[in-house]
Structure formats: structure tokens, C-alpha cells
C-alpha positions in Angstrom: 122.8 191.1 78.6 125.4 188.3 79.0 126.4 186.8 82.3 129.9 188.5 81.9 128.2 191.9 81.4 125.9 191.4 84.4 128.9 190.5 86.6 130.8 193.6 85.3 127.9 196.0 86.1 127.5 194.5 89.6 131.2 194.7 90.2 131.4 198.4 89.2 128.3 199.2 91.3 129.8 197.6 94.3 133.4 198.8 94.1 133.0 202.2 92.5 134.2 203.8 89.3 138.0 204.0 89.9 139.7 202.0 87.2 142.4 200.9 89.6 139.8 199.1 91.6 137.2 197.8 89.2 139.3 196.7 86.2 141.1 193.8 88.1 137.7 192.9 89.6 136.2 192.9 86.1 138.9 190.5 84.9 138.1 188.3 87.9 134.4 188.5 87.0 135.1 187.4 83.5 137.1 184.4 84.7 134.2 183.5 87.0 131.7 183.8 84.1 133.9 181.5 82.0 134.1 179.1 84.9 130.3 179.1 85.3 129.7 178.8 81.6 132.1 175.9 81.5 130.3 174.1 84.2 127.0 174.5 82.5 128.4 173.2 79.2 129.9 170.2 81.0 126.8 169.4 83.1 124.1 169.9 80.4 123.8 167.7 77.3 124.8 169.0 73.9 121.8 168.8 71.6 121.7 168.3 67.8 119.9 171.1 65.9 116.9 168.9 65.1 116.5 167.7 68.7 113.4 168.6 70.6 112.3 167.8 74.1 109.3 169.1 76.0 107.7 168.5 79.4 103.9 168.6 79.6 102.2 169.6 82.9 98.5 169.4 83.3 96.9 172.2 85.3 93.7 171.0 86.8 92.6 174.4 88.0 93.3 176.2 84.7 92.1 173.7 82.1 95.5 174.0 80.5 98.7 172.3 79.9 102.0 174.1 80.5 104.7 173.1 78.0 108.3 173.5 79.0 111.2 173.6 76.4 113.8 171.3 78.0 116.6 172.3 75.6 116.4 175.9 76.6 114.9 175.4 80.1 112.0 177.8 79.7 108.2 177.9 79.3 107.2 177.3 75.7 103.5 178.0 76.1 100.3 177.3 78.1 97.9 175.4 76.0 94.1 175.2 76.6 92.7 171.7 76.7 89.5 170.2 78.3 87.9 170.8 81.7 90.0 169.7 84.7 93.0 167.8 83.1 94.2 165.2 85.5 96.5 162.8 83.7 98.9 162.9 80.7 100.8 160.3 78.7 103.4 160.4 75.8 103.1 158.2 72.8 106.3 155.9 72.8 106.4 155.7 69.0 104.7 158.9 67.7 105.2 162.5 68.5 101.8 162.9 70.3 100.7 163.6 73.9 97.4 162.6 75.4 95.7 164.6 78.1 92.9 163.1 80.2 90.2 165.8 81.0 88.0 164.5 83.8 85.2 166.9 82.9 82.5 168.5 85.1 80.0 166.3 87.0 77.8 164.9 85.5 79.2 165.7 82.1 81.6 163.3 80.4 85.3 163.8 80.1 87.5 163.8 77.1 91.0 163.0 75.7 93.0 165.9 74.2 95.5 164.9 71.5 98.5 167.2 71.3 100.9 167.3 68.3 104.3 167.5 70.0 106.1 168.8 67.0 103.8 171.9 66.9 102.5 171.8 70.4 98.8 172.3 69.5 95.7 170.3 70.1 94.8 168.4 67.0 91.9 166.2 68.2 89.5 165.7 71.1 88.1 162.2 71.8 84.9 161.9 73.9 85.2 159.7 77.0 82.8 158.7 79.8 82.3 160.1 83.3 85.3 161.3 85.3 88.2 159.7 83.5 91.3 159.8 85.7 94.1 157.6 84.4 95.6 156.5 81.1 98.1 153.9 79.8 99.3 153.0 76.3 100.5 149.9 74.6 104.1 149.7 73.6 103.3 150.3 69.9 101.5 153.5 70.7 98.4 152.4 68.9 96.0 151.8 71.7 95.2 153.7 74.9 93.3 152.6 78.0 91.5 155.1 80.1 89.9 154.4 83.5 86.5 156.2 83.8 85.9 156.4 87.5 82.4 157.7 87.3 81.3 155.1 84.8 83.0 152.0 86.4 84.6 151.2 83.1 87.8 151.3 81.0 87.7 152.9 77.5 89.8 151.3 74.8 90.9 154.0 72.3 92.2 153.4 68.8 94.8 156.2 68.6 95.1 155.9 64.8 91.5 156.5 64.1 91.1 158.5 67.3 87.9 156.8 68.5 86.7 154.5 71.3 86.5 150.9 70.1 85.3 149.3 73.4 84.2 150.0 76.9 85.3 147.3 79.4 83.7 146.6 82.8 85.7 147.4 85.9 84.9 147.7 89.6 83.4 150.5 91.6 85.2 153.8 91.0 88.2 152.7 88.9 90.9 155.4 89.4 93.9 153.8 87.8 94.6 151.4 84.9 97.9 149.7 83.9 98.8 147.6 80.9 101.3 144.8 81.6 104.5 145.2 79.6 103.7 142.1 77.5 100.4 143.8 76.5 98.2 140.9 77.5 96.8 142.0 80.9 95.1 145.1 82.2 95.0 145.7 86.0 92.5 148.3 87.3 92.5 149.8 90.8 88.9 150.4 92.0 89.1 152.9 94.9 85.5 152.7 96.2 85.3 149.0 95.4 88.4 148.4 97.5 89.5 146.0 94.8 91.6 145.2 91.7 90.1 144.0 88.5 92.1 141.8 86.1 91.1 142.1 82.4 92.4 140.1 79.5 93.6 142.8 77.1 93.3 140.4 74.1 89.6 139.6 74.6 88.4 142.5 76.8 87.0 140.0 79.3 87.3 140.2 83.1 89.5 137.3 84.3 89.4 137.9 88.0 88.7 140.4 90.8 90.4 140.7 94.2 88.9 142.5 97.2 90.2 143.5 100.6 92.3 146.4 99.4 90.8 149.6 101.0 91.1 152.6 98.7 93.0 150.8 95.9 94.7 153.7 94.2 97.5 152.7 91.8 99.1 149.7 90.0 102.7 148.7 89.4 103.5 145.6 87.2 106.9 143.9 87.1 108.8 144.1 83.7 108.2 140.4 83.2 104.4 140.8 83.6 104.2 138.2 86.3 103.1 140.3 89.3 101.0 143.3 90.0 101.2 145.5 93.1 98.3 147.6 94.3 98.6 150.1 97.2 95.6 150.1 99.6 95.6 153.9 100.3 92.7 153.8 102.8 94.6 151.2 104.9 98.2 150.1 105.5 98.9 147.4 103.0 100.0 146.6 99.5 98.2 143.9 97.5 100.3 141.4 95.5 98.7 139.6 92.6 100.3 136.8 90.6 99.2 137.3 87.0 98.3 134.5 84.7 99.7 134.1 81.2 96.5 134.9 79.1 95.8 133.4 75.7 92.9 134.5 73.5 90.7 132.2 71.5 91.1 132.4 67.7 89.2 135.3 66.1 87.8 136.4 69.5 87.9 139.7 71.4 89.7 142.9 70.8 92.9 141.4 69.4 92.6 137.8 68.3 95.3 135.4 69.3 95.9 131.6 69.4 97.3 129.1 71.8 96.4 127.0 74.8 94.8 128.2 78.1 97.1 129.1 81.0 98.0 126.4 83.5 97.6 128.8 86.5 94.9 131.5 87.0 95.4 134.9 88.4 95.8 134.6 92.2 96.2 136.8 95.3 99.7 136.1 96.7 99.6 138.3 99.8 98.7 141.6 101.5 101.9 143.2 102.8 101.9 145.6 105.8 103.6 148.9 105.1 102.8 152.3 106.6 99.6 154.2 106.9 97.9 155.4 103.6 100.3 154.1 100.9 99.2 156.3 98.0 102.0 155.6 95.5 104.4 152.9 94.4 107.7 153.6 92.7 109.6 150.7 91.0 113.3 150.7 90.0 113.7 150.8 86.2 115.5 147.4 86.4 112.5 145.8 88.0 114.1 145.5 91.4 112.7 146.9 94.6 109.4 148.8 94.9 109.0 151.8 97.3 105.7 152.6 98.9 105.0 156.3 99.9 103.1 156.1 103.1 101.4 159.5 103.2 100.1 159.4 106.8 103.2 157.8 108.3 105.6 160.3 106.6 107.6 157.2 105.5 108.7 155.0 102.7 108.6 151.2 102.8 111.0 149.1 100.7 109.3 146.0 99.1 111.3 143.1 97.8 109.2 141.9 94.9 110.8 138.5 94.4 109.9 137.4 97.9 106.9 139.6 98.7 108.6 140.9 101.8 108.7 144.4 103.3 112.2 145.5 104.2 112.9 148.6 106.3 110.6 151.5 106.5 112.3 154.9 106.6 111.1 158.3 107.8 111.2 160.5 104.7 109.2 163.7 104.9 105.9 165.5 105.5 103.2 163.6 103.6 105.1 161.8 100.9 102.8 161.3 97.9 105.0 160.4 95.0 108.3 158.6 94.4 110.5 158.3 91.4 113.7 156.2 91.0 116.6 157.5 89.0 117.5 155.9 85.7 120.6 154.3 87.2 118.5 152.6 89.9 120.6 154.3 92.7 118.4 157.1 94.1 114.8 157.5 95.1 113.2 161.0 94.9 110.2 161.5 97.1 107.8 164.5 96.8 106.4 165.6 100.2 103.0 167.3 99.7 102.9 169.2 103.0 106.4 170.5 102.6 108.4 172.5 100.1 110.9 169.8 99.5 111.8 166.6 97.6 113.7 164.1 99.7 116.6 162.2 98.2 117.1 158.6 99.4 120.1 156.5 98.5 118.9 153.0 97.7 122.4 151.4 97.9 123.2 153.0 101.2 119.7 152.5 102.6 119.4 156.1 104.0 118.2 159.6 103.3 121.0 161.7 102.0 119.4 165.1 101.5 116.5 167.2 100.5 115.9 169.7 97.7 113.9 172.9 98.3 111.2 173.3 95.7 107.8 175.0 95.4 104.8 174.5 97.7 103.0 171.2 97.5 105.3 169.1 95.3 103.5 166.1 93.7 104.1 164.9 90.2 107.7 164.1 89.2 109.5 163.4 85.8 113.1 163.2 84.6 114.4 164.7 81.4 115.4 162.2 78.8 119.1 162.5 79.7 118.3 162.3 83.4 120.2 165.6 84.1 117.0 167.4 85.2 114.2 166.5 87.5 110.9 168.4 87.0 108.6 168.7 90.0 105.0 170.0 89.7 104.1 172.1 92.8 100.4 172.0 93.2 99.9 174.9 95.7 102.4 177.4 94.4 101.5 176.7 90.8 105.0 176.3 89.4 107.5 173.7 88.2 110.7 173.2 90.0 113.7 172.3 87.8 116.3 170.4 89.8 119.8 169.6 88.6 120.4 165.9 89.5 124.2 166.3 89.3 124.2 168.6 92.3 120.8 167.7 93.9 119.9 171.4 93.8 117.2 173.7 92.5 118.1 175.2 89.1 115.1 177.4 88.6 111.3 177.7 89.2 109.1 178.1 86.1 105.5 179.2 86.2 102.6 176.8 85.6 98.8 177.2 85.7 96.6 176.5 88.8 97.0 173.2 90.6 99.5 171.4 88.4 99.0 167.7 89.0 100.6 165.4 86.3 103.7 165.6 84.2 105.4 163.7 81.3 108.5 164.2 79.2 108.8 163.7 75.5 112.0 163.8 73.4 112.3 163.4 69.6 114.1 164.5 66.5 112.4 166.5 63.8 112.9 165.4 60.2 
């Protein structure tokens, strides 16, 4: 039944069956339907016939991935993967999705490879104990997976779909990030209260920096000069100046040539923010960074050029994840102990509203066009679809149990 028909039925049900009453109302309903349809056409992108876009949500309690069809804003399917999926990444150059399955203790985990064109699992790559995080190089040929139970980072050749190396890390590595220039890996070691710096060209550890209680995540500037690590068991963010690594000829994972760097990796500072900073969100243009302080119910603004903390803003109940809009103007913050996402205006320096979503919002992702924001709600087991043009909830779509990570993938089929 069309929207026009639904409005007509409801109008007749409300006003009765007299033609004199309901026929003018029916005309009004038709006009309203056309108005609503016009708004949707204007606000939503117009897609080419061969365009595809999906959102992939890992469900840790269901051993599945929920796949959303972004074009039609509906659930496409729920796909079985490995045990306890906890992280997901999209290949930047190929139509593949990678799901990190942390496994069951003491069993090893695995990496599920999903063909995005057909949305089926096409390979499973063995990993080590309790893998928790993944990052890919810009070519989409190599993946790095932090194995928290094995104190290591797996290097995965995505073409041959096999592990090619296992790199040493600190105690309980929970997050790995590859610098944009592809030369440096930074690993957050939660139990080790430290960050490990690894030369991605040789696979060798270059440095390790302690005094970061509960190191939980890594953000690296677009120019690959600095790394920021939130100390989630404390109240600080560690700032590391990264060296310019150069590999020796014919050595290591990917051989390179050149002279040694003039300056080594170094600890710049530990910046005071709020209590339990669990997440860092960086502006797409590489500007400010925002720390979500989960136990202070606040967000701290970090100026990465001067290593200074600006203002700290009360934001919501247990903020755990932030995401900056593609135009660098808005910060969206998921509040885990509330049913809302807070909207903060970066330019105005103030909170401008909140969006009601499901229970326990955590992971966030934008659609490719930026017109939709997807929010994984861990306790209610659903995905909130938010219209960014109106900052309002568009719909709630079902997911599996305990959705915890999310990624968007858009492409054209040939």
C-alpha cells in the first residue's frame, strides 16, 4: 500500500464515510503525501542502477553480521561468521569486508572475509588468541590485527588470505593503527599501560612508551607525524611524536631504501582530560581531536598542533564513542548509559541537541553521502538510522545480540 493510500484509509476511518467530508480530506492527504515524497526525494541521494551501499554491523552475542541495504534503508540479511565478532573493516580498493572474531578462550580467533557484492563469507583466516582490532593499508592488500591474548600483531596478506608475520607487541594489545603513510604501526597495550611503535616496513619494534594506564585506542594525524593514545584507566591522553622510518635494503616485510631518520620516536606529553577517556575522534581535515571521557560524562577538545587541551564540555551519560561529520562541523557522541546521541557544534563550541536512539548506543558510522548516521545500540540489539539533515531518528532496524562495531561500504557493480 502506498503512502497516499494509507493516508486515505486513515482519513476515512477518522472522518467517516460521507463523501462530502472525506473527499476534500482525501485531496488534502494526497497533497500531504506528495509533499512528504518530495522531501524524501530532495533529502536522499539519487542512486545509479549499478550503485550498491551496505552497512555491516558485528553482533558479538549472535556470532553474526547484520547487513543493511543503505539504498533502500532496510535489513539485507544476517550473516553467520565466527565466534564473538568484535571488529569490522572495509577494504578501500576491493569489494570485501573483514570481520574479526575474537573466539572463545582459550581457542584462537579468526578473520571472516565477506564478498560485498554477494554478501557471503568467502574465506576464514586463522588468527591467534583474542584478536580485537584491525586496520588496513591504503592499497587494501595488507591487514594488521591486534591479538590481545597473544601479545602480538598479525600481518595478513589479503590477496593470498594468509598470515605472513606475527609481530611483537606489549601486554594485552587491544588496538592497532597504521599511519597514513603506511610506515608505522602504533599499538595500544591495555594491560601493559603502554604504546608500542613498530616499523611497518621491517616489522621491528622501534620504541615503547609506558605510563598510559589502560591504553585503549590510537589516532594518528593525516601527515603521520603524531599519535594520540587515550589512557582509559586514568585521565590523560598520551602524545607521541613519530619518527620518519626508513628500512634497510632487502630487509623486513617490505624492503625500502634511504637514510636513517634524524629524530627517533619520542613522548611529547601526557595531557590531562576527563576521567576514563575511552575514545578519540579526529576531524577529517586533521584538525582538533575530541576525547570521550566516559566517567566524567564529558568531551575534551584537543588542539593537536600545540598539544593543548581546550575546553571540556558536559555531553551525556557515559560517552563512549565520537564521530565528526564529513564537513568537520559537528561531533556526534554516543552515550552508552542513555538512549541518545548528543550533537555538538564544533564551530559554536556548544551542545546543540540530542537524538533519541535505541538503548546503549556505541558504534557509529556515516553513509557514503553523509545523509544518514547509523548507530549500533548494544542493549536493545538494533541499529538507529538518523537523518543528518534534520538531526532526527528516521527508523530503527533490527540487529543481532550485542551489536558492537560498524562500517559502511559503497561501490558500483560492473
